[in-house]
N, C-alpha and C positions, 0 to 999 in steps of 0.2 A: 218710666217707659217700660213697656212689657217686653218679654223675650222676643215676641213676634215682631214688634216694632224694630228691635235691634237687628234682627235677621233681615228685615226689609231694607233697613238703612245700609247694612253691609252689602247687600246685593246691588243697591243703587250705586254705592261708591265703587264697587268692583268694575262697573262699566267705564269709570274714568281712570282706573289704575293704569300707569304706564306699562307698555309691553315689556316683558323681560328681555334684556339684551342677550342676544345669542353669543355665547362664549366662543371666541376664536380659538381654533386648534392650530398650534404651531408645531413645526418639526423641531427636532433637537437643534439643528443648525440655526433655524430662525430664532429660537429662544436665546441661543448664545449671541446672535447678532443684536437682538433687542437689549439683552443684559449689558453687552459691551457699549452700546450707544447710551444707555442710562448712566454708565460711568462717566461718559463725556459730558452728559447733561449736568451731572452733579458737579463736575469740575467747573463748568461754565457758571453755575449758580453760586459756587463758592468764590470764584475769582473774577466774575464779571466779564469774562472773555473766553474764547475757545482755546484749547491747548495749542502750544506752538513748538516748533522745532528749535534746536540750539543746544550745544554741549553744555552751556552754562545753566541750563534749566534742569529741573528735577527729571530723573530718568522716566518716571511714570507719566509726566506731562508729555514728554517726547514720544512715548509709546502711544498715548492717547491721540497725539497729533497725527501720527502715521495711520492709526486706525481710522480716524476721521477722513483722511485723504482717501483711503481705500473704500470707505462707505460712500463717499461722494462720487467716486469713479464707477460704481457698479449700480446700474439702473434697478436691478431687482432689490438691492438693499435700500435704495431711495424710496421705492414703492412700498416696501415692507414698513419702513420707519416713518412714512409721511405723517401718520397719525400720532407719532410720539415726538416729533420735532417741534417742541414748544418754542424754541428760540431761533428757528430758521438756520440752524447750523449746517444742514445738508445743502442749502442753497448758496453757501459760501459767503453769507453776510458778514461773518467775522473770520476771515480766512486764517488758516494756520500758516502764516508767512514764514518761510525758512530763514534762519540767520546765516550770515556768511560763514560763521564758524561751526555750522551744524555738522554733527557726526554723520557719516555715510548712512542714510536711511535704509540702504539695502540690508544691512545687518539687522536693523530693527524690524524690517518687514519679514525677514527670514524667521526671526523669533516669533512674530505674530502669526506666521503661517501655521504654526502648530495649534492655534486656538480651535481649529476645527476638530481636533482630537480631544477637546475638553480641558486643555490647559488653561490656567488662569494667568492673566496678563502680568500679575505681580510676582509670578514664579519664574524668574529669569535664570537661564542656565549658562548662556554663552556670552551675552552682551555685557560689556563693562565700560562704563563711562570713565572719563578722565578722573572725575571726582571719586568714583568707586576704586579706581586704581590707586589713587593717593591714600584712600582710607585703608586699603589692604596693606600698603607699604607702612602706614603708621602702626597698624596692628602688629605687623611683623617686627617693628623696631622696638625690641624689648631689651632690657638690661638686667643685670643681676640685682635681686632684691636684697639690700644690705641687712634689713631687719627681718628676714624671712622666719627666723626662729620664733618670732612673735605670732606669726600666722600659721605655722605648721600644725599646731594642735587643732586649729579650726578645720584644716583640710583632712586631718586624721579623723576628726569627729564626723564630718560630713560623709566620709566614706563608710564609717560604721553605721550612720543613720540610714544611708541608702541600702546597705547590706541587710539591716534588720527591719526595713520597711518604714522607719520613722519618717524618712523623706523619700521622694520619688523624683524622676526626671521626666520632663515633657518636651516635645519638639517645640522649638522657638519659631513659630510660624504665625503669619498675620491672621489667618482664619481661625486661630485658636484664641484670638483676643489679646495676644502679647504685643503691645505697642511700646514705643520708646519710653512712654511715661511709666511703664512698669519696671524699668531699670532703675533701681534705687540702691542706696548705700546698704551694705551688709548682705547683698544677694550673691548667690553662687550660680555659675553657668558652666556648661561644658563647651569648650571652644578649641578646635584643633586637637582633640584628644586629651586636653588638659582641663582641670578644674580652674575656673577663673573667679576670683573673689573681688567684688567692688568694695575696696577699702575706704575710698574717699570720693565724695561727690561735690564738685565745686559749685559756685554760684551760677545759676542759670543765666544765659544771655541769648540774644536774638541773632541767629545766623543770617548771612546775606540773603538767603532765600525766604526769610521771614519766619522760619521755624525756630522753636526754642531748643537750645543745645546746652551742654555743660561739659566741663573737663573732668575726667575721671582718673583715679589711681587704681589700676587693676593689678592684683597679685595672682600669679599662676602657680599651680601646684608643683611645677618643676623648679621653683626657686627664682623665677624671673618676674619682672613687673613692667608695665607700660603706662605711659601718661597719654591717654587718648580721649577723643571726644565721645560723648554718649552716642551720637548718631553713627560714629564709626564702629563702635562695638555692636550696635543694633544691626548695621548692614553686614558685619562679619558673621553674626549669628544667623541671619537670614541666609547668607550665602553658603555657610557650612551645612551640608546635608545632615551631618551628625550633631549640629549645634542644638543644645538643649538647655532648658531652664530647670534648676534644682528647686523643688518646692520647699516651703517652710516646714519645720518639724510638725508632724501630726501627733500632738501630745494627747488629744482627746479630752473629754470632760473628766472632772475629778470625782472620784467615788462612784460614778455611774455613767453609762453611755448617754443617758438622758434623764431628765427629771422624772421622778416617780409621780404617779397620779396624785394630783392635789399638792404637789411640792413645786415651789417656784425656784427659778434660778437665783442662787444667792449672790453670786458675784464673779469676779475674775481676778486671778493672780496675774500680775503684769511684771515684765522685766524690761527696764529702760536703759538706754545708753546715752550719755550726755555728749553734746556738741561743744561743751565749754572749752575755752582755751586756757583754763587753769593749768599750771605746769604739771601737777600730779595727774590730773585727768588726761591731759594731752599725751603724757608719756605712757600711761597704762590704759588707754581708752578701750581697748578690746576686751579687757577683763574687769573693768569697773562698771558695776551695774546697780541700779536702784530697784529694789524688790518690794512690792507692795500688794495689797489686796483691796479691791474696791467693790462696793455693792452696786455701783452705777456704771456708766460708760467710761472706758479708758480714754477715749477721745476727749470727753468732757473733763476728765481728771487732769489731763496734761495740757489743756487749753491755756494759753498764756504762760507757758513754762518759762519763756525767756524773761518774764517779769517777776518770777518767784524765786526767792533764795532757796526754797526747798528743792528746786530743780537746777540749782547752781546758776541762776540767771541766764540760762541758755536753753536753746531748743533741745529736744530729746528724740531719739529713735526708738520705736517699739521693737524690741528684739524677740519677745515671745509672750504669749498669753495662754492661760489655761482656765477653762470654765470650772466653776465651783458650784456644787449643789448641796443643799441641806447642811451647811456648816456655818458657824459663827465667823464672819469675816475678820473681826477684830482679834479673836483668839487665834485664828489661823495665821494671821500676819505676825502676831507675837511669837508663835511657835517657829515660823520660818526665820525670823530675826534671831531667835535664840540659837537655832541650828548654825547660823552663819555669824554668830557674835564675834568669834575670833578674827573674822575677816572684815569687820566693820572699820571703815576708814574715818579718820578725823579730818574734817575740812572746816576751815573758817573763812568766810567771805563776807564782805560788807554788803548790806542790802541797799535799796535805792535811797535810803535816808542816812546811810553811813553807819548804821548799827551793825556790829559784827554778829553774824548768824552762823551756827554750826548745824548744817543740814545732816539729818540722819537717814537711815535706810539705804545708804550707799555702801556697797561691799566690793572688796577686791576678790572676785571669784569668777571662774570661767562659766560661760552659759551652760556648757554640757553638765557641769556639776549641779547647777540649778535644776536642769532637766531630771537628773537622778534623784534629787531631793523631792521633786514633785511625784516621781514614781513611787518613792518610799512613803510619801503622804498617802498615796492611793492605796498601797497595801498595808498601811498602818505601822510599818516598821521604822518610820522616821524617828520615833521616840527613843530609839536605841542608837542614834547616830548624831554626830556633830562634825563640823568642817574643820579639817586640820590644814592650816595654811602652809605648813612645812612640806607636806606631801601633795597639796593641791587636791585632796580627795576627802570624801566623807569617811570617817572612821567610826567603827562600832565601839560603843562605850560598854565596858565590862562591869 
């Protein structure tokens, strides 16, 4: 077909092209109303019903219920949203029926009144449900941490890390992507002016509202601890205007900030912590680490750890990773193990077939010393150092 024929065909088809839809121009207030109604629509699609009132319900469902009541009551809002109401929510087909135990909605509506100023419905300042009050009381119910000496070096190190820029702190807010799933064992937070360390994370369970929760053991830098629910810690961090999440150490890549042209990424140094209930591991869990180097994915390397004697027949937590460029992974791993040879621990456990296995690569050494060793690998000074268990430090060999 010639170019002329193609042009003719394009002209013919143009006559049948649908007219371009005129884009609607909304005021800032109208955009907020539409966005707020879309939240309610998403709730309906997730739960199969409109949001309802009631103190036993999630605080945000109750706020959505009040918002829906207000939208239904205002004619201009109904007209604006008519084209967006896919489920007939504005006609009251699935009414937000109040429960007898519903909290006074005047307080909720007062909170919603600020939406016209650009506030987000999830940023509550004054409204506290009974559930939130119980959570606050639980957070405040702290007791003395009897084994705080075990955790104090971790708090000292995180302070140094923040001071020298190895770590940073970020606001714990929903629009930054920090959800309850992000609260995991080994993380640090700032809550009520104190560092909070998640030392233990219990088995997950389903709460009465259908969401997954878990029991935590949280240690605070003032020497106290609390046994609270994951969701309670999450709510406390959201509520605390100064609540922050402490990032993981930014160790950076090894030997270079990035691979040189034509050089591929060689692998990763990984530091693991075991969840084993072996008496020795349980007693010194915070300072027993497996150190290795892999040329593949760390996730792949530790897959099925609970079935491998190498990993003590238990799951593991990844404490730290460091990218490696242009080095021999096997030789690097041998070098690291040589540096920490004096801290290597002897463990003997039966495998699945009853055979006694002695896993290697497990060392009784604090993670901050491993960080220092990586730094010395980076500047090539590691060859002059080895780990001294008596002092808990790397010592220079004369």
